[in-house]
Structure formats: structure tokens, C-alpha cells
Phi, psi and omega in degrees: 000142183230146178222133174225110183059234183266019180244127177251132182238115186247120176299141181226133175296144182304325180292343181264357178286126181301143180301331181298336181299327181298336183257358179283147176295140177275141179283137179286157175283153179280183183297344179260008178079019183258156171267111185275118178277321180203138180248128181291123182290329183269312186268336186081359176287159183227142165273117187219158179249133172250139183127165180293144179156188179212156182231126175243143182233133175293151180288162179096156185293337181248014181295142178284161174248149180240123184248128176243122180238095183293338181236014186083175181190190181221131176271127182236158177200148183297335185241005181234157174291146178292150178236124177279135178245140176285174176291154177136194179257148180218145170261129182251125183236130175273139178293140178243160176222152179263132170236144183313119177091358182200154168246132183219162176290147176291129178278136181256000000 
């Protein structure tokens, strides 16, 4: 399991990846060729993956993302140390917080 700021990245066996992931739209890479896991609303910084692979995201504001890295990759961010990831599948979860009357994503 890996954590960078408000992003949790959990290795998942290929057999445990939901079949629905195969039909989810793939997220495009940003202008720097990265797969953006989370974009900071305040700073504009991004938790992003560099390396070959693809990212699918469940619909809805709290939907999980599914990351496939056939050759491994590296998670980068402007204010955090890079994290090397092995090849495989990962479930990406954004940290949430409770505020009276609502559950929301943590603002970065």
C-alpha cells in the first residue's frame, strides 16, 4: 500500500479487478504526459503517475480510480518525494473528510 498526501494507492490482484473496469472510460494524460490521480484545487499541484499504463475512474464524486501499470511507474508530486510502483493493478482512493452535514474530498 502506498500513500502520497491525500491519495492512497492499494495493489490489487488482477483477479480482484471488477469486470466493469474493462468498460470504463480511460482518463486522458495531461499536457506533461502524466496520468493525474488527483489535482490540487488550491495549489494546482497534482499527484500523477509517469510511465506506461492507463487510468479508469468510476463515475460519481467519490468513485474510485483503477490504475494499470504493465511495466511499473512512479507517483510524482511537486511537494512530495516520488514513489516507485511495481507493475500491476492498483485501486486509487482519495482521502475524504467529514464536515457537519457533508462528506467531501480533502482539499489540497
